[in-house]
Steps between C-alpha positions, in 0.01 A plus 500: 500500500643833398651676801463209741695179546616291797727772640220755490259245646735471800476878533119470500520246784739722693250786489257310724783365720615856566183548705641259760880495444623816328850423631522169314350651186762778507774235525347298214473778241875514426502120452258559212697806381184701564407830656189587699381689192533190283314294761222758504485502118477119487218501754318775309533302177371181671199686639431656159499153343250379759263783413549507124217352296752393232756324724496125550319377810576249774747230406555652154633820662738308727628296204543813288716656773684194636526289184434127491498337844775259604238256623128446452321237706130413492330440835144407574322666796154348528325568170749768399798436274783736601834572339806599705768685307837611634762748385845582641559863590841673500469650849415172675680217314414248774127570458243483220201716412198267497173581331200277562244535224158358442298438186543769237826626653343674800772567760383358832822546698854619446796513735865416552564134587808294577695401190649158429826429685476844664740426785290707739499329841175358635296759691492458877333727756844618615641533147281686254694669223363829372495525120589130473217301655162499328154460645491123437831457688371677811151348482671157515641576848313268741219693671511794257174618344402738222347827613255689278675762287405864538608612153550349156849351450546472879493180705558423867583184691462481877776297661445265796649757742251768384739700283373590155703460181406756233539435130467708186460311172570184703846612618574540872538866591505500881418301812360670807 
């Protein structure tokens, strides 16, 4: 898609993460050779595509921006046939961007997930790694439970000791 590719998509994700961890976002921008202005421009372009009547929709938009997925797996949930696609992203090489789509390419969920052979240690209540662990890692801690999200793209997991792990786009941002 003209003006957006995987690098710019990372900048779009960072825009929402800056709400919770502006410090980590500021550290990440140079790793993408990007400025705050470029991140803002990528986010503006992404939003414009979402509101344009001529832009692709749902899965077609993600594919136009990210290119062909590395993997595509069909999964049945009750009567619904889902497809799970994953793409690597340059900012988080140990993770993958996963899009779950339903019939007709409707995007039902999208978030960062653990990549194959990631090397990230298993999440434990006393060892949760910000910007490395994903929501599925922390939810797998014995006694942890999902907490209803307050905003789109945000998730929370309550740990057995009562602390809450906060996620944006599926990536751990903070524990408190």
